[in-house]
N, CA, C and O atoms as CSV, one atom per row, in Angstrom:
chain,resi,resn,atom,element,x,y,z
A,1,UNK,N,N,24.367,163.406,159.302
A,1,UNK,CA,C,24.801,163.523,160.680
A,1,UNK,C,C,26.302,163.276,160.758
A,1,UNK,O,O,26.920,162.755,159.829
A,2,UNK,N,N,26.865,163.667,161.897
A,2,UNK,CA,C,28.309,163.516,162.087
A,2,UNK,C,C,28.638,162.057,162.383
A,2,UNK,O,O,27.993,161.412,163.210
A,3,UNK,N,N,29.645,161.558,161.695
A,3,UNK,CA,C,30.158,160.221,161.976
A,3,UNK,C,C,31.668,160.262,162.026
A,3,UNK,O,O,32.315,160.856,161.163
A,4,UNK,N,N,32.219,159.632,163.032
A,4,UNK,CA,C,33.656,159.449,163.174
A,4,UNK,C,C,33.880,157.952,163.325
A,4,UNK,O,O,33.426,157.348,164.296
A,5,UNK,N,N,34.577,157.355,162.371
A,5,UNK,CA,C,34.737,155.907,162.343
A,5,UNK,C,C,36.210,155.556,162.458
A,5,UNK,O,O,37.003,155.829,161.557
A,6,UNK,N,N,36.560,154.946,163.585
A,6,UNK,CA,C,37.953,154.567,163.831
A,6,UNK,C,C,38.228,153.156,163.340
A,6,UNK,O,O,37.325,152.325,163.246
A,7,UNK,N,N,39.475,152.908,163.035
A,7,UNK,CA,C,39.938,151.572,162.691
A,7,UNK,C,C,41.428,151.488,162.991
A,7,UNK,O,O,42.088,152.502,163.218
A,8,UNK,N,N,41.951,150.254,162.989
A,8,UNK,CA,C,43.378,150.065,163.142
A,8,UNK,C,C,43.833,149.538,164.488
A,8,UNK,O,O,45.016,149.250,164.671
A,9,UNK,N,N,42.914,149.407,165.431
A,9,UNK,CA,C,43.310,148.863,166.723
A,9,UNK,C,C,43.624,147.383,166.628
A,9,UNK,O,O,43.417,146.749,165.594
A,10,UNK,N,N,44.130,146.847,167.731
A,10,UNK,CA,C,44.442,145.428,167.755
A,10,UNK,C,C,45.345,145.078,168.908
A,10,UNK,O,O,45.537,145.861,169.838
A,11,UNK,N,N,45.898,143.878,168.827
A,11,UNK,CA,C,46.805,143.363,169.844
A,11,UNK,C,C,48.225,143.409,169.302
A,11,UNK,O,O,48.486,142.952,168.190
A,12,UNK,N,N,49.138,143.960,170.086
A,12,UNK,CA,C,50.520,144.085,169.652
A,12,UNK,C,C,51.425,143.877,170.859
A,12,UNK,O,O,51.035,144.156,171.993
A,13,UNK,N,N,52.616,143.394,170.613
A,13,UNK,CA,C,53.583,143.219,171.699
A,13,UNK,C,C,54.228,144.558,172.042
A,13,UNK,O,O,54.293,145.464,171.211
A,14,UNK,N,N,54.696,144.661,173.260
A,14,UNK,CA,C,55.412,145.858,173.682
A,14,UNK,C,C,56.578,146.124,172.722
A,14,UNK,O,O,57.299,145.215,172.313
A,15,UNK,N,N,56.729,147.402,172.382
A,15,UNK,CA,C,57.745,147.798,171.421
A,15,UNK,C,C,57.256,147.844,169.990
A,15,UNK,O,O,57.949,148.347,169.106
A,16,UNK,N,N,56.074,147.325,169.763
A,16,UNK,CA,C,55.514,147.301,168.419
A,16,UNK,C,C,54.825,148.600,168.044
A,16,UNK,O,O,54.863,149.585,168.781
A,17,UNK,N,N,54.189,148.575,166.871
A,17,UNK,CA,C,53.549,149.772,166.320
A,17,UNK,C,C,52.149,149.457,165.822
A,17,UNK,O,O,51.849,148.331,165.424
A,18,UNK,N,N,51.314,150.460,165.851
A,18,UNK,CA,C,49.988,150.418,165.247
A,18,UNK,C,C,49.698,151.797,164.663
A,18,UNK,O,O,50.224,152.807,165.128
A,19,UNK,N,N,48.853,151.819,163.637
A,19,UNK,CA,C,48.380,153.093,163.115
A,19,UNK,C,C,46.863,153.104,163.139
A,19,UNK,O,O,46.207,152.271,162.514
A,20,UNK,N,N,46.329,154.050,163.861
A,20,UNK,CA,C,44.885,154.226,163.923
A,20,UNK,C,C,44.448,155.230,162.861
A,20,UNK,O,O,45.158,156.187,162.554
A,21,UNK,N,N,43.271,154.987,162.313
A,21,UNK,CA,C,42.679,155.896,161.342
A,21,UNK,C,C,41.280,156.277,161.796
A,21,UNK,O,O,40.593,155.504,162.465
A,22,UNK,N,N,40.879,157.459,161.429
A,22,UNK,CA,C,39.524,157.929,161.739
A,22,UNK,C,C,39.007,158.694,160.522
A,22,UNK,O,O,39.555,159.729,160.142
A,23,UNK,N,N,37.955,158.171,159.928
A,23,UNK,CA,C,37.321,158.836,158.799
A,23,UNK,C,C,36.126,159.621,159.302
A,23,UNK,O,O,35.256,159.084,159.988
A,24,UNK,N,N,36.094,160.893,158.954
A,24,UNK,CA,C,35.023,161.773,159.416
A,24,UNK,C,C,34.052,162.078,158.292
A,24,UNK,O,O,34.437,162.166,157.126
A,25,UNK,N,N,32.799,162.236,158.653
A,25,UNK,CA,C,31.785,162.686,157.703
A,25,UNK,C,C,30.799,163.568,158.451
A,25,UNK,O,O,30.604,163.432,159.659
A,26,UNK,N,N,30.180,164.479,157.697
A,26,UNK,CA,C,29.190,165.370,158.304
A,26,UNK,C,C,29.768,166.581,158.993
A,26,UNK,O,O,29.038,167.323,159.651
A,27,UNK,N,N,31.076,166.803,158.857
A,27,UNK,CA,C,31.705,167.981,159.441
A,27,UNK,C,C,32.580,168.646,158.393
A,27,UNK,O,O,32.967,168.024,157.404
A,28,UNK,N,N,32.885,169.908,158.616
A,28,UNK,CA,C,33.818,170.622,157.738
A,28,UNK,C,C,35.226,170.261,158.180
A,28,UNK,O,O,35.907,171.033,158.855
A,29,UNK,N,N,35.639,169.077,157.784
A,29,UNK,CA,C,36.837,168.457,158.347
A,29,UNK,C,C,38.057,169.356,158.285
A,29,UNK,O,O,38.771,169.496,159.278
A,30,UNK,N,N,38.306,169.965,157.141
A,30,UNK,CA,C,39.581,170.650,156.964
A,30,UNK,C,C,39.750,171.868,157.870
A,30,UNK,O,O,40.876,172.337,158.042
A,31,UNK,N,N,38.688,172.391,158.449
A,31,UNK,CA,C,38.832,173.552,159.322
A,31,UNK,C,C,38.736,173.181,160.789
A,31,UNK,O,O,38.772,174.057,161.653
A,32,UNK,N,N,38.614,171.898,161.081
A,32,UNK,CA,C,38.392,171.461,162.456
A,32,UNK,C,C,39.641,170.901,163.100
A,32,UNK,O,O,40.454,170.235,162.458
A,33,UNK,N,N,39.775,171.186,164.382
A,33,UNK,CA,C,40.776,170.494,165.182
A,33,UNK,C,C,40.259,169.093,165.477
A,33,UNK,O,O,39.113,168.905,165.886
A,34,UNK,N,N,41.123,168.125,165.263
A,34,UNK,CA,C,40.783,166.738,165.534
A,34,UNK,C,C,41.668,166.222,166.660
A,34,UNK,O,O,42.792,166.687,166.844
A,35,UNK,N,N,41.160,165.279,167.393
A,35,UNK,CA,C,41.915,164.758,168.531
A,35,UNK,C,C,41.694,163.265,168.696
A,35,UNK,O,O,40.697,162.703,168.241
A,36,UNK,N,N,42.641,162.652,169.351
A,36,UNK,CA,C,42.524,161.267,169.815
A,36,UNK,C,C,42.534,161.284,171.342
A,36,UNK,O,O,43.399,161.900,171.965
A,37,UNK,N,N,41.573,160.608,171.921
A,37,UNK,CA,C,41.507,160.412,173.354
A,37,UNK,C,C,41.586,158.909,173.625
A,37,UNK,O,O,41.405,158.097,172.718
A,38,UNK,N,N,41.855,158.552,174.867
A,38,UNK,CA,C,41.846,157.142,175.223
A,38,UNK,C,C,41.318,156.959,176.637
A,38,UNK,O,O,41.362,157.865,177.469
A,39,UNK,N,N,40.821,155.760,176.875
A,39,UNK,CA,C,40.371,155.408,178.211
A,39,UNK,C,C,40.839,154.004,178.529
A,39,UNK,O,O,40.458,153.037,177.869
A,40,UNK,N,N,41.663,153.909,179.542
A,40,UNK,CA,C,42.155,152.620,180.010
A,40,UNK,C,C,41.210,152.086,181.084
A,40,UNK,O,O,40.491,152.863,181.712
A,41,UNK,N,N,41.203,150.775,181.302
A,41,UNK,CA,C,40.320,150.198,182.321
A,41,UNK,C,C,40.555,150.827,183.688
A,41,UNK,O,O,41.687,150.895,184.166
A,42,UNK,N,N,39.478,151.281,184.307
A,42,UNK,CA,C,39.573,151.854,185.641
A,42,UNK,C,C,40.145,153.248,185.706
A,42,UNK,O,O,40.373,153.777,186.794
A,43,UNK,N,N,40.382,153.858,184.543
A,43,UNK,CA,C,40.968,155.197,184.520
A,43,UNK,C,C,40.060,156.166,183.780
A,43,UNK,O,O,39.181,155.764,183.017
A,44,UNK,N,N,40.289,157.447,184.020
A,44,UNK,CA,C,39.520,158.461,183.315
A,44,UNK,C,C,40.030,158.619,181.878
A,44,UNK,O,O,41.167,158.272,181.560
A,45,UNK,N,N,39.164,159.145,181.036
A,45,UNK,CA,C,39.595,159.426,179.680
A,45,UNK,C,C,40.631,160.531,179.687
A,45,UNK,O,O,40.581,161.437,180.518
A,46,UNK,N,N,41.576,160.452,178.753
A,46,UNK,CA,C,42.568,161.508,178.619
A,46,UNK,C,C,42.792,161.800,177.140
A,46,UNK,O,O,42.684,160.915,176.292
A,47,UNK,N,N,43.105,163.057,176.851
A,47,UNK,CA,C,43.445,163.423,175.482
A,47,UNK,C,C,44.875,162.984,175.212
A,47,UNK,O,O,45.784,163.299,175.979
A,48,UNK,N,N,45.067,162.265,174.134
A,48,UNK,CA,C,46.378,161.756,173.759
A,48,UNK,C,C,47.097,162.718,172.828
A,48,UNK,O,O,48.272,163.027,173.027
A,49,UNK,N,N,46.386,163.191,171.810
A,49,UNK,CA,C,46.996,164.061,170.815
A,49,UNK,C,C,45.910,164.845,170.095
A,49,UNK,O,O,44.766,164.404,169.993
A,50,UNK,N,N,46.295,166.021,169.596
A,50,UNK,CA,C,45.367,166.826,168.802
A,50,UNK,C,C,46.118,167.489,167.672
A,50,UNK,O,O,47.334,167.673,167.727
A,51,UNK,N,N,45.359,167.847,166.635
A,51,UNK,CA,C,45.954,168.511,165.480
A,51,UNK,C,C,44.965,169.550,164.973
A,51,UNK,O,O,43.787,169.257,164.769
A,52,UNK,N,N,45.461,170.770,164.772
A,52,UNK,CA,C,44.598,171.854,164.305
A,52,UNK,C,C,44.510,171.849,162.778
A,52,UNK,O,O,45.144,171.040,162.101
A,53,UNK,N,N,43.716,172.766,162.267
A,53,UNK,CA,C,43.559,172.882,160.812
A,53,UNK,C,C,44.854,173.335,160.146
A,53,UNK,O,O,45.039,173.136,158.945
A,54,UNK,N,N,45.750,173.943,160.922
A,54,UNK,CA,C,47.047,174.380,160.377
A,54,UNK,C,C,48.170,173.435,160.795
A,54,UNK,O,O,49.348,173.790,160.744
A,55,UNK,N,N,47.792,172.236,161.204
A,55,UNK,CA,C,48.748,171.165,161.526
A,55,UNK,C,C,49.584,171.416,162.776
A,55,UNK,O,O,50.658,170.836,162.932
A,56,UNK,N,N,49.098,172.273,163.661
A,56,UNK,CA,C,49.746,172.371,164.966
A,56,UNK,C,C,49.318,171.176,165.797
A,56,UNK,O,O,48.137,170.831,165.847
A,57,UNK,N,N,50.276,170.551,166.441
A,57,UNK,CA,C,49.988,169.330,167.182
A,57,UNK,C,C,50.317,169.484,168.663
A,57,UNK,O,O,51.174,170.279,169.050
A,58,UNK,N,N,49.621,168.713,169.469
A,58,UNK,CA,C,49.863,168.639,170.904
A,58,UNK,C,C,49.763,167.187,171.336
A,58,UNK,O,O,48.992,166.407,170.778
A,59,UNK,N,N,50.560,166.838,172.345
A,59,UNK,CA,C,50.578,165.472,172.848
A,59,UNK,C,C,50.603,165.471,174.367
A,59,UNK,O,O,51.163,166.371,174.993
A,60,UNK,N,N,49.994,164.458,174.948
A,60,UNK,CA,C,50.163,164.243,176.377
A,60,UNK,C,C,51.605,163.793,176.600
A,60,UNK,O,O,52.190,163.125,175.748
A,61,UNK,N,N,52.167,164.155,177.727
A,61,UNK,CA,C,53.591,163.902,177.964
A,61,UNK,C,C,53.959,162.429,177.806
A,61,UNK,O,O,55.048,162.110,177.330
A,62,UNK,N,N,53.071,161.545,178.197
A,62,UNK,CA,C,53.402,160.116,178.220
A,62,UNK,C,C,53.605,159.508,176.832
A,62,UNK,O,O,54.144,158.407,176.718
A,63,UNK,N,N,53.181,160.210,175.775
A,63,UNK,CA,C,53.326,159.656,174.421
A,63,UNK,C,C,54.259,160.478,173.549
A,63,UNK,O,O,54.515,160.109,172.403
A,64,UNK,N,N,54.766,161.578,174.066
A,64,UNK,CA,C,55.658,162.420,173.263
A,64,UNK,C,C,56.878,161.622,172.801
A,64,UNK,O,O,57.507,160.901,173.575
A,65,UNK,N,N,57.188,161.777,171.520
A,65,UNK,CA,C,58.321,161.057,170.950
A,65,UNK,C,C,57.984,159.659,170.476
A,65,UNK,O,O,58.799,159.023,169.806
A,66,UNK,N,N,56.790,159.162,170.812
A,66,UNK,CA,C,56.386,157.809,170.388
A,66,UNK,C,C,55.172,157.828,169.461
A,66,UNK,O,O,55.068,156.994,168.561
A,67,UNK,N,N,54.271,158.757,169.670
A,67,UNK,CA,C,53.046,158.855,168.863
A,67,UNK,C,C,53.127,160.066,167.942
A,67,UNK,O,O,53.733,161.081,168.283
A,68,UNK,N,N,52.507,159.944,166.768
A,68,UNK,CA,C,52.440,161.052,165.825
A,68,UNK,C,C,51.028,161.157,165.266
A,68,UNK,O,O,50.495,160.194,164.717
A,69,UNK,N,N,50.438,162.319,165.410
A,69,UNK,CA,C,49.115,162.565,164.840
A,69,UNK,C,C,49.288,163.301,163.520
A,69,UNK,O,O,50.146,164.174,163.392
A,70,UNK,N,N,48.466,162.940,162.541
A,70,UNK,CA,C,48.526,163.604,161.244
A,70,UNK,C,C,47.126,163.585,160.631
A,70,UNK,O,O,46.222,162.913,161.128
A,71,UNK,N,N,46.968,164.329,159.552
A,71,UNK,CA,C,45.672,164.380,158.900
A,71,UNK,C,C,45.830,164.447,157.398
A,71,UNK,O,O,46.840,164.929,156.884
A,72,UNK,N,N,44.820,163.959,156.702
A,72,UNK,CA,C,44.746,164.042,155.248
A,72,UNK,C,C,43.401,164.667,154.922
A,72,UNK,O,O,42.372,163.992,154.935
A,73,UNK,N,N,43.416,165.961,154.629
A,73,UNK,CA,C,42.152,166.670,154.396
A,73,UNK,C,C,41.444,166.185,153.132
A,73,UNK,O,O,40.221,166.281,153.032
A,74,UNK,N,N,42.194,165.672,152.180
A,74,UNK,CA,C,41.576,165.159,150.947
A,74,UNK,C,C,40.739,163.911,151.226
A,74,UNK,O,O,39.814,163.591,150.480
A,75,UNK,N,N,41.078,163.211,152.314
A,75,UNK,CA,C,40.361,161.978,152.662
A,75,UNK,C,C,39.521,162.132,153.921
A,75,UNK,O,O,38.927,161.160,154.389
A,76,UNK,N,N,39.461,163.342,154.477
A,76,UNK,CA,C,38.719,163.573,155.726
A,76,UNK,C,C,39.126,162.558,156.793
A,76,UNK,O,O,38.282,161.993,157.489
A,77,UNK,N,N,40.408,162.345,156.901
A,77,UNK,CA,C,40.932,161.293,157.778
A,77,UNK,C,C,42.024,161.850,158.685
A,77,UNK,O,O,42.864,162.644,158.262
A,78,UNK,N,N,41.989,161.419,159.927
A,78,UNK,CA,C,43.047,161.734,160.875
A,78,UNK,C,C,43.669,160.410,161.318
A,78,UNK,O,O,42.984,159.399,161.469
A,79,UNK,N,N,44.972,160.446,161.520
A,79,UNK,CA,C,45.724,159.239,161.866
A,79,UNK,C,C,46.432,159.411,163.215
A,79,UNK,O,O,46.708,160.524,163.662
A,80,UNK,N,N,46.710,158.282,163.833
A,80,UNK,CA,C,47.571,158.271,165.011
A,80,UNK,C,C,48.562,157.127,164.829
A,80,UNK,O,O,48.212,155.955,164.965
A,81,UNK,N,N,49.791,157.485,164.523
A,81,UNK,CA,C,50.863,156.497,164.419
A,81,UNK,C,C,51.433,156.283,165.809
A,81,UNK,O,O,51.883,157.227,166.458
A,82,UNK,N,N,51.412,155.039,166.260
A,82,UNK,CA,C,51.864,154.719,167.612
A,82,UNK,C,C,53.038,153.765,167.520
A,82,UNK,O,O,52.891,152.631,167.064
A,83,UNK,N,N,54.181,154.214,167.946
A,83,UNK,CA,C,55.408,153.410,167.931
A,83,UNK,C,C,55.883,153.172,169.362
A,83,UNK,O,O,55.453,153.839,170.303
A,84,UNK,N,N,56.773,152.210,169.490
A,84,UNK,CA,C,57.339,151.879,170.812
A,84,UNK,C,C,56.237,151.729,171.855
A,84,UNK,O,O,56.310,152.290,172.949
A,85,UNK,N,N,55.234,150.973,171.497
A,85,UNK,CA,C,54.078,150.835,172.380
A,85,UNK,C,C,54.440,150.139,173.686
A,85,UNK,O,O,55.300,149.259,173.730
A,86,UNK,N,N,53.764,150.556,174.738
A,86,UNK,CA,C,53.982,150.019,176.075
A,86,UNK,C,C,52.678,149.423,176.599
A,86,UNK,O,O,51.603,149.814,176.142
A,87,UNK,N,N,52.744,148.498,177.538
A,87,UNK,CA,C,51.505,147.942,178.101
A,87,UNK,C,C,50.574,149.009,178.662
A,87,UNK,O,O,49.353,148.849,178.630
A,88,UNK,N,N,51.136,150.088,179.172
A,88,UNK,CA,C,50.297,151.152,179.726
A,88,UNK,C,C,49.569,151.969,178.657
A,88,UNK,O,O,48.749,152.827,178.984
A,89,UNK,N,N,49.863,151.709,177.393
A,89,UNK,CA,C,49.100,152.334,176.308
A,89,UNK,C,C,47.807,151.571,176.015
A,89,UNK,O,O,46.987,152.020,175.215
A,90,UNK,N,N,47.628,150.435,176.653
A,90,UNK,CA,C,46.403,149.659,176.462
A,90,UNK,C,C,45.183,150.486,176.865
A,90,UNK,O,O,45.096,150.991,177.984
A,91,UNK,N,N,44.243,150.612,175.926
A,91,UNK,CA,C,43.062,151.449,176.160
A,91,UNK,C,C,42.150,151.361,174.947
A,91,UNK,O,O,42.515,150.814,173.907
A,92,UNK,N,N,40.958,151.913,175.108
A,92,UNK,CA,C,40.108,152.181,173.956
A,92,UNK,C,C,40.438,153.579,173.480
A,92,UNK,O,O,40.433,154.532,174.260
A,93,UNK,N,N,40.722,153.693,172.202
A,93,UNK,CA,C,41.105,154.968,171.612
A,93,UNK,C,C,39.927,155.532,170.817
A,93,UNK,O,O,39.290,154.833,170.029
A,94,UNK,N,N,39.660,156.820,171.052
A,94,UNK,CA,C,38.508,157.481,170.445
A,94,UNK,C,C,38.983,158.651,169.585
A,94,UNK,O,O,39.901,159.383,169.955
A,95,UNK,N,N,38.348,158.804,168.449
A,95,UNK,CA,C,38.514,159.980,167.595
A,95,UNK,C,C,37.481,161.005,168.031
A,95,UNK,O,O,36.310,160.679,168.220
A,96,UNK,N,N,37.925,162.248,168.188
A,96,UNK,CA,C,37.044,163.280,168.746
A,96,UNK,C,C,37.122,164.567,167.931
A,96,UNK,O,O,38.200,165.007,167.531
A,97,UNK,N,N,35.965,165.151,167.698
A,97,UNK,CA,C,35.868,166.491,167.131
A,97,UNK,C,C,34.815,167.252,167.935
A,97,UNK,O,O,33.624,166.948,167.872
A,98,UNK,N,N,35.271,168.227,168.675
A,98,UNK,CA,C,34.378,169.022,169.538
A,98,UNK,C,C,33.570,168.073,170.429
A,98,UNK,O,O,34.155,167.404,171.280
A,99,UNK,N,N,32.268,167.996,170.263
A,99,UNK,CA,C,31.431,167.151,171.127
A,99,UNK,C,C,31.165,165.784,170.510
A,99,UNK,O,O,30.453,164.965,171.091
A,100,UNK,N,N,31.728,165.541,169.350
A,100,UNK,CA,C,31.456,164.288,168.652
A,100,UNK,C,C,32.568,163.278,168.890
A,100,UNK,O,O,33.753,163.597,168.794
A,101,UNK,N,N,32.162,162.056,169.202
A,101,UNK,CA,C,33.096,160.972,169.499
A,101,UNK,C,C,32.786,159.775,168.598
A,101,UNK,O,O,31.631,159.475,168.297
A,102,UNK,N,N,33.868,159.099,168.178
A,102,UNK,CA,C,33.675,157.844,167.479
A,102,UNK,C,C,33.318,156.734,168.454
A,102,UNK,O,O,33.169,156.964,169.654
A,103,UNK,N,N,33.183,155.529,167.917
A,103,UNK,CA,C,32.781,154.399,168.747
A,103,UNK,C,C,33.957,153.803,169.506
A,103,UNK,O,O,33.765,153.041,170.453
A,104,UNK,N,N,35.160,154.143,169.100
A,104,UNK,CA,C,36.350,153.661,169.774
A,104,UNK,C,C,36.925,152.417,169.129
A,104,UNK,O,O,36.208,151.623,168.519
A,105,UNK,N,N,38.226,152.262,169.273
A,105,UNK,CA,C,38.916,151.065,168.799
A,105,UNK,C,C,39.874,150.599,169.898
A,105,UNK,O,O,40.599,151.401,170.486
A,106,UNK,N,N,39.865,149.309,170.159
A,106,UNK,CA,C,40.650,148.753,171.261
A,106,UNK,C,C,42.103,148.560,170.846
A,106,UNK,O,O,42.397,147.991,169.795
A,107,UNK,N,N,42.994,149.042,171.687
A,107,UNK,CA,C,44.426,148.799,171.527
A,107,UNK,C,C,44.900,148.047,172.767
A,107,UNK,O,O,44.718,148.509,173.894
A,108,UNK,N,N,45.504,146.893,172.548
A,108,UNK,CA,C,46.017,146.087,173.650
A,108,UNK,C,C,47.492,145.806,173.398
A,108,UNK,O,O,47.868,145.274,172.353
A,109,UNK,N,N,48.319,146.172,174.369
A,109,UNK,CA,C,49.754,145.976,174.260
A,109,UNK,C,C,50.173,144.948,175.304
A,109,UNK,O,O,50.012,145.165,176.505
A,110,UNK,N,N,50.709,143.836,174.837
A,110,UNK,CA,C,51.121,142.778,175.749
A,110,UNK,C,C,52.590,142.945,176.126
A,110,UNK,O,O,53.400,143.440,175.342
A,111,UNK,N,N,52.907,142.523,177.334
A,111,UNK,CA,C,54.297,142.673,177.806
A,111,UNK,C,C,55.119,141.451,177.473
A,111,UNK,O,O,56.307,141.400,177.793
């Protein structure tokens, strides 16, 4: 079955960095578009970043220039490097492939 397992969340001060990882299994990873979504308390989920099989990337405006999505097809892993973090980045971050979602990892940015 499909599994998406995130890791790397935590508590960080504003201006700090975190790198999220998502290991996928049960999918043809190298041909799939992968994405990171997030949900902050009291807010709807939003797509943060996506990366296609040919490494084309997209970002929500609020993270452009601060977040970088990448993938390692040899490891079936997608990453989200988050720099210059802000308190408004606090959310549960989910790894997503089509209809499949990971369990989420909490990112908390303190001011």
